[in-house]
MARZA-40970 format. One record per residue: residue number from 1; residue in three letters; x, y, z negated of N, C-alpha, C in turn. Coordinates in Angstrom, 1 decimal. Each point is the difference from the previous one (the first is absolute). Layout:
% residues N
<node><k>NUM</k><r>ALA</r><n_x>X</n_x><n_y>Y</n_y><n_z>Z</n_z><ca_x>X</ca_x><ca_y>Y</ca_y><ca_z>Z</ca_z><c_x>X</c_x><c_y>Y</c_y><c_z>Z</c_z></node>
...
***
This chain:
% residues 59
<node><k>1</k><r>MET</r><n_x>-11.1</n_x><n_y>3.2</n_y><n_z>-3.3</n_z><ca_x>1.2</ca_x><ca_y>0.7</ca_y><ca_z>-0.1</ca_z><c_x>0.5</c_x><c_y>0.4</c_y><c_z>1.4</c_z></node>
<node><k>2</k><r>ASN</r><n_x>0.4</n_x><n_y>1.3</n_y><n_z>0.1</n_z><ca_x>0.5</ca_x><ca_y>0.5</ca_y><ca_z>1.3</ca_z><c_x>1.4</c_x><c_y>-0.7</c_y><c_z>0.3</c_z></node>
<node><k>3</k><r>PRO</r><n_x>0.3</n_x><n_y>-0.2</n_y><n_z>1.3</n_z><ca_x>1.3</ca_x><ca_y>-0.5</ca_y><ca_z>0.4</ca_z><c_x>1.1</c_x><c_y>1.0</c_y><c_z>-0.4</c_z></node>
<node><k>4</k><r>THR</r><n_x>1.2</n_x><n_y>-0.6</n_y><n_z>-0.2</n_z><ca_x>1.2</ca_x><ca_y>0.8</ca_y><ca_z>-0.2</ca_z><c_x>0.5</c_x><c_y>0.4</c_y><c_z>1.3</c_z></node>
<node><k>5</k><r>ILE</r><n_x>0.2</n_x><n_y>1.2</n_y><n_z>0.3</n_z><ca_x>0.6</ca_x><ca_y>0.5</ca_y><ca_z>1.3</ca_z><c_x>1.5</c_x><c_y>0.0</c_y><c_z>-0.1</c_z></node>
<node><k>6</k><r>THR</r><n_x>0.7</n_x><n_y>-0.6</n_y><n_z>1.0</n_z><ca_x>1.4</ca_x><ca_y>-0.1</ca_y><ca_z>0.0</ca_z><c_x>0.6</c_x><c_y>0.4</c_y><c_z>1.3</c_z></node>
<node><k>7</k><r>HIS</r><n_x>1.2</n_x><n_y>0.6</n_y><n_z>0.0</n_z><ca_x>0.6</ca_x><ca_y>0.3</ca_y><ca_z>1.2</ca_z><c_x>1.1</c_x><c_y>-1.0</c_y><c_z>0.4</c_z></node>
<node><k>8</k><r>GLU</r><n_x>0.1</n_x><n_y>-1.0</n_y><n_z>-0.8</n_z><ca_x>1.0</ca_x><ca_y>-1.1</ca_y><ca_z>0.2</ca_z><c_x>-0.6</c_x><c_y>-1.2</c_y><c_z>0.7</c_z></node>
<node><k>9</k><r>PRO</r><n_x>0.6</n_x><n_y>-0.6</n_y><n_z>1.0</n_z><ca_x>-0.6</ca_x><ca_y>-1.2</ca_y><ca_z>0.7</ca_z><c_x>-0.1</c_x><c_y>-1.2</c_y><c_z>-0.9</c_z></node>
<node><k>10</k><r>VAL</r><n_x>0.8</n_x><n_y>-0.1</n_y><n_z>-1.1</n_z><ca_x>0.0</ca_x><ca_y>-1.2</ca_y><ca_z>-0.9</ca_z><c_x>-0.1</c_x><c_y>0.6</c_y><c_z>-1.4</c_z></node>
<node><k>11</k><r>VAL</r><n_x>-1.0</n_x><n_y>-0.6</n_y><n_z>-0.8</n_z><ca_x>-0.1</ca_x><ca_y>0.4</ca_y><ca_z>-1.4</ca_z><c_x>0.1</c_x><c_y>-1.2</c_y><c_z>-0.9</c_z></node>
<node><k>12</k><r>MET</r><n_x>0.4</n_x><n_y>0.2</n_y><n_z>-1.2</n_z><ca_x>0.1</ca_x><ca_y>-1.0</ca_y><ca_z>-1.0</ca_z><c_x>-1.1</c_x><c_y>0.2</c_y><c_z>-1.0</c_z></node>
<node><k>13</k><r>CYS</r><n_x>-0.7</n_x><n_y>-1.1</n_y><n_z>-0.3</n_z><ca_x>-1.0</ca_x><ca_y>0.0</ca_y><ca_z>-1.0</ca_z><c_x>0.3</c_x><c_y>-1.0</c_y><c_z>-1.1</c_z></node>
<node><k>14</k><r>ASP</r><n_x>0.0</n_x><n_y>0.4</n_y><n_z>-1.2</n_z><ca_x>0.3</ca_x><ca_y>-0.9</ca_y><ca_z>-1.1</ca_z><c_x>-1.2</c_x><c_y>0.0</c_y><c_z>-1.0</c_z></node>
<node><k>15</k><r>GLY</r><n_x>-1.1</n_x><n_y>0.7</n_y><n_z>0.3</n_z><ca_x>-1.2</ca_x><ca_y>0.0</ca_y><ca_z>-0.8</ca_z><c_x>0.0</c_x><c_y>0.9</c_y><c_z>-1.2</c_z></node>
<node><k>16</k><r>LYS</r><n_x>1.1</n_x><n_y>0.6</n_y><n_z>-0.3</n_z><ca_x>0.1</ca_x><ca_y>0.9</ca_y><ca_z>-1.2</ca_z><c_x>-0.8</c_x><c_y>1.3</c_y><c_z>0.1</c_z></node>
<node><k>17</k><r>ASN</r><n_x>-0.3</n_x><n_y>0.4</n_y><n_z>1.2</n_z><ca_x>-0.8</ca_x><ca_y>1.2</ca_y><ca_z>0.2</ca_z><c_x>-1.3</c_x><c_y>-0.2</c_y><c_z>0.6</c_z></node>
<node><k>18</k><r>SER</r><n_x>-0.5</n_x><n_y>-1.2</n_y><n_z>-0.1</n_z><ca_x>-1.3</ca_x><ca_y>-0.4</ca_y><ca_z>0.6</ca_z><c_x>-1.2</c_x><c_y>0.6</c_y><c_z>-0.8</c_z></node>
<node><k>19</k><r>ASP</r><n_x>-1.1</n_x><n_y>-0.1</n_y><n_z>0.6</n_z><ca_x>-1.3</ca_x><ca_y>0.5</ca_y><ca_z>-0.5</ca_z><c_x>-0.3</c_x><c_y>-0.7</c_y><c_z>-1.4</c_z></node>
<node><k>20</k><r>LYS</r><n_x>-0.5</n_x><n_y>0.7</n_y><n_z>-0.9</n_z><ca_x>-0.4</ca_x><ca_y>-0.5</ca_y><ca_z>-1.3</ca_z><c_x>-1.0</c_x><c_y>-1.2</c_y><c_z>0.1</c_z></node>
<node><k>21</k><r>ASN</r><n_x>-0.8</n_x><n_y>0.0</n_y><n_z>1.1</n_z><ca_x>-1.0</ca_x><ca_y>-1.0</ca_y><ca_z>0.2</ca_z><c_x>0.6</c_x><c_y>-1.3</c_y><c_z>0.7</c_z></node>
<node><k>22</k><r>ALA</r><n_x>1.3</n_x><n_y>0.0</n_y><n_z>0.3</n_z><ca_x>0.6</ca_x><ca_y>-1.1</ca_y><ca_z>0.7</ca_z><c_x>0.0</c_x><c_y>-1.2</c_y><c_z>-0.9</c_z></node>
<node><k>23</k><r>THR</r><n_x>0.1</n_x><n_y>-1.2</n_y><n_z>0.6</n_z><ca_x>0.1</ca_x><ca_y>-1.2</ca_y><ca_z>-0.8</ca_z><c_x>1.3</c_x><c_y>-0.2</c_y><c_z>-0.7</c_z></node>
<node><k>24</k><r>ILE</r><n_x>1.1</n_x><n_y>0.6</n_y><n_z>0.4</n_z><ca_x>1.3</ca_x><ca_y>-0.1</ca_y><ca_z>-0.6</ca_z><c_x>0.2</c_x><c_y>1.3</c_y><c_z>-0.9</c_z></node>
<node><k>25</k><r>SER</r><n_x>0.4</n_x><n_y>-0.2</n_y><n_z>-1.2</n_z><ca_x>0.3</ca_x><ca_y>1.1</ca_y><ca_z>-0.9</ca_z><c_x>1.1</c_x><c_y>0.9</c_y><c_z>0.6</c_z></node>
<node><k>26</k><r>SER</r><n_x>-0.2</n_x><n_y>1.3</n_y><n_z>-0.1</n_z><ca_x>1.0</ca_x><ca_y>0.9</ca_y><ca_z>0.5</ca_z><c_x>1.3</c_x><c_y>0.0</c_y><c_z>-0.8</c_z></node>
<node><k>27</k><r>GLU</r><n_x>-0.1</n_x><n_y>-0.4</n_y><n_z>-1.3</n_z><ca_x>1.2</ca_x><ca_y>-0.1</ca_y><ca_z>-0.8</ca_z><c_x>0.9</c_x><c_y>-1.2</c_y><c_z>0.4</c_z></node>
<node><k>28</k><r>VAL</r><n_x>-0.7</n_x><n_y>-1.1</n_y><n_z>0.3</n_z><ca_x>0.7</ca_x><ca_y>-1.2</ca_y><ca_z>0.3</ca_z><c_x>0.5</c_x><c_y>0.0</c_y><c_z>1.5</c_z></node>
<node><k>29</k><r>GLY</r><n_x>-0.8</n_x><n_y>0.4</n_y><n_z>0.9</n_z><ca_x>0.3</ca_x><ca_y>0.0</ca_y><ca_z>1.4</ca_z><c_x>0.0</c_x><c_y>-1.4</c_y><c_z>0.6</c_z></node>
<node><k>30</k><r>HIS</r><n_x>0.6</n_x><n_y>-0.2</n_y><n_z>1.1</n_z><ca_x>0.1</ca_x><ca_y>-1.2</ca_y><ca_z>0.7</ca_z><c_x>1.3</c_x><c_y>-0.1</c_y><c_z>0.8</c_z></node>
<node><k>31</k><r>PRO</r><n_x>0.4</n_x><n_y>-1.1</n_y><n_z>0.6</n_z><ca_x>1.2</ca_x><ca_y>-0.1</ca_y><ca_z>0.7</ca_z><c_x>0.1</c_x><c_y>1.1</c_y><c_z>1.1</c_z></node>
<node><k>32</k><r>ALA</r><n_x>1.1</n_x><n_y>0.6</n_y><n_z>0.2</n_z><ca_x>0.1</ca_x><ca_y>1.0</ca_y><ca_z>1.1</ca_z><c_x>-0.2</c_x><c_y>-0.6</c_y><c_z>1.4</c_z></node>
<node><k>33</k><r>VAL</r><n_x>-0.8</n_x><n_y>0.7</n_y><n_z>0.7</n_z><ca_x>-0.2</ca_x><ca_y>-0.4</ca_y><ca_z>1.4</ca_z><c_x>0.2</c_x><c_y>1.3</c_y><c_z>0.9</c_z></node>
<node><k>34</k><r>TYR</r><n_x>0.5</n_x><n_y>-0.3</n_y><n_z>1.2</n_z><ca_x>0.3</ca_x><ca_y>1.1</ca_y><ca_z>0.9</ca_z><c_x>-1.0</c_x><c_y>-0.1</c_y><c_z>1.2</c_z></node>
<node><k>35</k><r>LEU</r><n_x>-0.7</n_x><n_y>1.1</n_y><n_z>0.2</n_z><ca_x>-1.1</ca_x><ca_y>0.0</ca_y><ca_z>1.0</ca_z><c_x>0.3</c_x><c_y>0.9</c_y><c_z>1.1</c_z></node>
<node><k>36</k><r>HIS</r><n_x>-0.2</n_x><n_y>-0.5</n_y><n_z>1.2</n_z><ca_x>0.3</ca_x><ca_y>0.8</ca_y><ca_z>1.2</ca_z><c_x>-1.3</c_x><c_y>0.8</c_y><c_z>0.3</c_z></node>
<node><k>37</k><r>VAL</r><n_x>0.1</n_x><n_y>1.3</n_y><n_z>-0.1</n_z><ca_x>-1.2</ca_x><ca_y>0.8</ca_y><ca_z>0.1</ca_z><c_x>0.0</c_x><c_y>0.9</c_y><c_z>1.2</c_z></node>
<node><k>38</k><r>ASN</r><n_x>0.9</n_x><n_y>-0.2</n_y><n_z>0.9</n_z><ca_x>0.1</ca_x><ca_y>0.9</ca_y><ca_z>1.2</ca_z><c_x>-1.0</c_x><c_y>-0.4</c_y><c_z>1.1</c_z></node>
<node><k>39</k><r>THR</r><n_x>-1.2</n_x><n_y>-0.3</n_y><n_z>-0.4</n_z><ca_x>-1.1</ca_x><ca_y>-0.3</ca_y><ca_z>1.0</ca_z><c_x>-1.1</c_x><c_y>1.0</c_y><c_z>-0.2</c_z></node>
<node><k>40</k><r>LYS</r><n_x>-1.0</n_x><n_y>0.0</n_y><n_z>0.8</n_z><ca_x>-1.1</ca_x><ca_y>0.9</ca_y><ca_z>-0.2</ca_z><c_x>-1.0</c_x><c_y>-0.5</c_y><c_z>-1.0</c_z></node>
<node><k>41</k><r>ASP</r><n_x>0.2</n_x><n_y>-1.2</n_y><n_z>-0.6</n_z><ca_x>-0.9</ca_x><ca_y>-0.6</ca_y><ca_z>-0.9</ca_z><c_x>0.4</c_x><c_y>0.3</c_y><c_z>-1.5</c_z></node>
<node><k>42</k><r>VAL</r><n_x>-0.9</n_x><n_y>-0.1</n_y><n_z>-0.9</n_z><ca_x>0.2</ca_x><ca_y>0.0</ca_y><ca_z>-1.4</ca_z><c_x>0.6</c_x><c_y>-1.3</c_y><c_z>-0.4</c_z></node>
<node><k>43</k><r>VAL</r><n_x>1.1</n_x><n_y>0.0</n_y><n_z>-0.7</n_z><ca_x>0.7</ca_x><ca_y>-1.3</ca_y><ca_z>-0.4</ca_z><c_x>-0.3</c_x><c_y>-0.1</c_y><c_z>-1.5</c_z></node>
<node><k>44</k><r>HIS</r><n_x>-0.3</n_x><n_y>-1.3</n_y><n_z>-0.4</n_z><ca_x>-0.4</ca_x><ca_y>-0.3</ca_y><ca_z>-1.4</ca_z><c_x>1.1</c_x><c_y>-0.9</c_y><c_z>-0.6</c_z></node>
<node><k>45</k><r>CYS</r><n_x>0.4</n_x><n_y>0.3</n_y><n_z>-1.3</n_z><ca_x>0.9</ca_x><ca_y>-0.9</ca_y><ca_z>-0.7</ca_z><c_x>-0.8</c_x><c_y>-1.3</c_y><c_z>-0.3</c_z></node>
<node><k>46</k><r>PRO</r><n_x>0.6</n_x><n_y>-1.2</n_y><n_z>0.3</n_z><ca_x>-0.6</ca_x><ca_y>-1.3</ca_y><ca_z>-0.2</ca_z><c_x>-0.2</c_x><c_y>-0.3</c_y><c_z>-1.5</c_z></node>
<node><k>47</k><r>TYR</r><n_x>0.7</n_x><n_y>0.7</n_y><n_z>-0.9</n_z><ca_x>-0.1</ca_x><ca_y>-0.3</ca_y><ca_z>-1.4</ca_z><c_x>-1.0</c_x><c_y>0.9</c_y><c_z>-0.7</c_z></node>
<node><k>48</k><r>CYS</r><n_x>0.1</n_x><n_y>1.3</n_y><n_z>0.2</n_z><ca_x>-0.8</ca_x><ca_y>1.0</ca_y><ca_z>-0.8</ca_z><c_x>-1.1</c_x><c_y>0.7</c_y><c_z>0.9</c_z></node>
<node><k>49</k><r>SER</r><n_x>0.1</n_x><n_y>-0.2</n_y><n_z>1.3</n_z><ca_x>-1.0</ca_x><ca_y>0.6</ca_y><ca_z>0.9</ca_z><c_x>0.2</c_x><c_y>1.5</c_y><c_z>0.2</c_z></node>
<node><k>50</k><r>ARG</r><n_x>1.1</n_x><n_y>0.5</n_y><n_z>-0.5</n_z><ca_x>0.3</ca_x><ca_y>1.5</ca_y><ca_z>0.2</ca_z><c_x>0.2</c_x><c_y>0.2</c_y><c_z>1.5</c_z></node>
<node><k>51</k><r>SER</r><n_x>-0.6</n_x><n_y>1.1</n_y><n_z>0.5</n_z><ca_x>0.1</ca_x><ca_y>0.2</ca_y><ca_z>1.4</ca_z><c_x>0.9</c_x><c_y>1.1</c_y><c_z>0.4</c_z></node>
<node><k>52</k><r>PHE</r><n_x>0.6</n_x><n_y>-0.1</n_y><n_z>1.2</n_z><ca_x>1.0</ca_x><ca_y>1.0</ca_y><ca_z>0.5</ca_z><c_x>-0.4</c_x><c_y>0.4</c_y><c_z>1.4</c_z></node>
<node><k>53</k><r>VAL</r><n_x>0.3</n_x><n_y>1.2</n_y><n_z>0.3</n_z><ca_x>-0.2</ca_x><ca_y>0.5</ca_y><ca_z>1.4</ca_z><c_x>1.2</c_x><c_y>0.8</c_y><c_z>0.4</c_z></node>
<node><k>54</k><r>PHE</r><n_x>0.5</n_x><n_y>-0.3</n_y><n_z>1.2</n_z><ca_x>1.2</ca_x><ca_y>0.7</ca_y><ca_z>0.6</ca_z><c_x>-0.4</c_x><c_y>1.2</c_y><c_z>0.7</c_z></node>
<node><k>55</k><r>LYS</r><n_x>0.6</n_x><n_y>1.1</n_y><n_z>-0.3</n_z><ca_x>-0.2</ca_x><ca_y>1.3</ca_y><ca_z>0.8</ca_z><c_x>1.3</c_x><c_y>0.6</c_y><c_z>0.4</c_z></node>
<node><k>56</k><r>LEU</r><n_x>0.2</n_x><n_y>0.4</n_y><n_z>1.2</n_z><ca_x>1.2</ca_x><ca_y>0.7</ca_y><ca_z>0.4</ca_z><c_x>0.0</c_x><c_y>1.4</c_y><c_z>-0.6</c_z></node>
<node><k>57</k><r>ASP</r><n_x>1.1</n_x><n_y>0.5</n_y><n_z>-0.2</n_z><ca_x>0.1</ca_x><ca_y>1.4</ca_y><ca_z>-0.5</ca_z><c_x>-0.7</c_x><c_y>1.0</c_y><c_z>0.8</c_z></node>
<node><k>58</k><r>PHE</r><n_x>0.0</n_x><n_y>-0.2</n_y><n_z>1.3</n_z><ca_x>-0.6</ca_x><ca_y>1.1</ca_y><ca_z>0.9</ca_z><c_x>-1.4</c_x><c_y>-0.3</c_y><c_z>0.3</c_z></node>
<node><k>59</k><r>GLU</r><n_x>-0.7</n_x><n_y>-1.0</n_y><n_z>-0.6</n_z><ca_x>-1.4</ca_x><ca_y>-0.2</ca_y><ca_z>0.3</ca_z><c_x>-0.9</c_x><c_y>0.9</c_y><c_z>-0.8</c_z></node>
***
């Protein structure tokens, strides 16, 4: 699954929009976690492994 691109430095993941192949059901989700994505690395949710990438608006 491709990473979700965000323009926000912190994102919330609750698993409800995760990949269909994830180990957590997208209908049930997981506890909400807040991930700091304002780095140059891909950040992965520890529950559902959904990945996020931070991009500035002018990049």
